[in-house]
C-alpha positions as CSV (number, residue, x, y, z in Angstrom):
1,X,131.7,34.9,109.0
2,X,128.5,35.6,107.3
3,X,127.5,39.1,106.5
4,X,124.6,40.8,104.6
5,X,126.5,40.9,101.3
6,X,127.2,37.2,101.4
7,X,123.5,36.5,102.1
8,X,122.5,38.7,99.2
9,X,124.9,37.0,96.8
10,X,123.7,33.5,97.8
11,X,120.0,34.3,97.5
12,X,120.5,36.1,94.2
13,X,122.2,33.0,92.8
14,X,119.1,30.9,93.4
15,X,117.1,30.2,90.3
16,X,113.4,30.6,90.4
17,X,113.3,31.9,93.9
18,X,110.6,34.4,94.7
19,X,110.4,35.8,98.2
20,X,110.5,39.3,99.8
21,X,113.4,39.6,102.0
22,X,115.2,42.6,103.5
23,X,118.8,42.9,104.7
24,X,118.2,46.1,106.6
25,X,119.3,48.3,103.7
26,X,115.8,49.7,102.8
27,X,112.6,50.4,104.6
28,X,110.5,47.5,105.8
29,X,107.8,46.4,103.3
30,X,104.7,44.3,103.6
31,X,105.1,40.5,103.6
32,X,108.8,40.2,104.0
33,X,111.3,38.4,106.1
34,X,114.2,40.6,107.1
35,X,116.8,41.8,109.6
36,X,117.3,45.3,110.9
37,X,119.5,47.0,113.4
38,X,117.5,48.5,116.3
39,X,119.3,50.1,119.4
40,X,122.5,48.2,118.7
41,X,120.8,44.8,118.3
42,X,119.9,42.9,115.2
43,X,116.3,41.8,114.8
44,X,115.0,39.0,112.6
45,X,111.4,39.9,111.7
46,X,108.5,39.0,109.5
47,X,106.2,41.8,108.4
48,X,102.5,41.5,107.7
49,X,100.4,42.2,104.7
50,X,98.4,45.0,106.4
51,X,101.3,46.5,108.3
52,X,103.0,45.6,111.6
53,X,105.6,42.9,112.2
54,X,106.7,40.2,114.6
55,X,110.2,40.0,115.9
56,X,111.3,36.4,115.5
57,X,114.6,36.7,117.3
58,X,117.2,39.3,118.4
59,X,120.9,39.0,118.0
60,X,124.0,40.8,119.3
61,X,125.9,40.2,116.1
62,X,125.1,40.9,112.4
63,X,126.6,37.5,111.5
64,X,124.2,35.6,113.8
65,X,121.2,37.5,112.4
66,X,122.4,36.7,108.8
67,X,122.7,33.0,109.7
68,X,119.2,32.9,111.0
69,X,117.8,34.8,108.0
70,X,119.6,32.6,105.6
71,X,118.2,29.5,107.4
72,X,114.7,30.7,106.9
73,X,115.3,31.7,103.3
74,X,116.8,28.3,102.5
75,X,113.8,26.6,104.1
76,X,111.5,28.7,101.9
77,X,113.6,27.9,98.9
78,X,113.2,24.2,99.7
79,X,109.5,24.6,100.1
80,X,109.2,26.4,96.7
81,X,111.3,23.7,95.0
82,X,109.1,20.9,96.5
83,X,105.9,22.7,95.4
84,X,107.2,23.1,91.8
85,X,108.0,19.4,91.7
86,X,104.6,18.5,93.1
87,X,102.9,20.8,90.5
88,X,104.9,19.3,87.7
89,X,104.0,15.7,88.8
90,X,100.4,16.7,88.9
91,X,100.6,18.2,85.4
92,X,102.2,15.0,84.1
93,X,99.6,12.8,85.8
94,X,96.8,14.9,84.2
95,X,98.4,14.6,80.8
96,X,98.8,10.9,81.2
97,X,95.1,10.5,82.3
98,X,93.9,12.5,79.3
99,X,96.2,10.5,77.0
100,X,94.7,7.2,78.3
101,X,91.1,8.5,77.9
102,X,91.8,9.3,74.2
103,X,93.7,6.1,73.5
């Protein structure tokens, strides 16, 4: 069964991952994805840059909210990894083009 501490440990083990997330253990910040307990229900939310937030889903159990949060964070991790690879390919391509122009 997944809980907030297991989510924290997994996310902290990811190298080069940068994303604001909240496991309901601190106040809501701008631009973050998080879970929080409201009136006995767990909410998965995304907050905005200029305040406010959207509730993405509501769950009866903490473990279900943690599963959903981890799903979104894993998706973001994959997107970040893809983007890093893309940028590296672009850099190598530019280097090769410059090398060919000089040669």
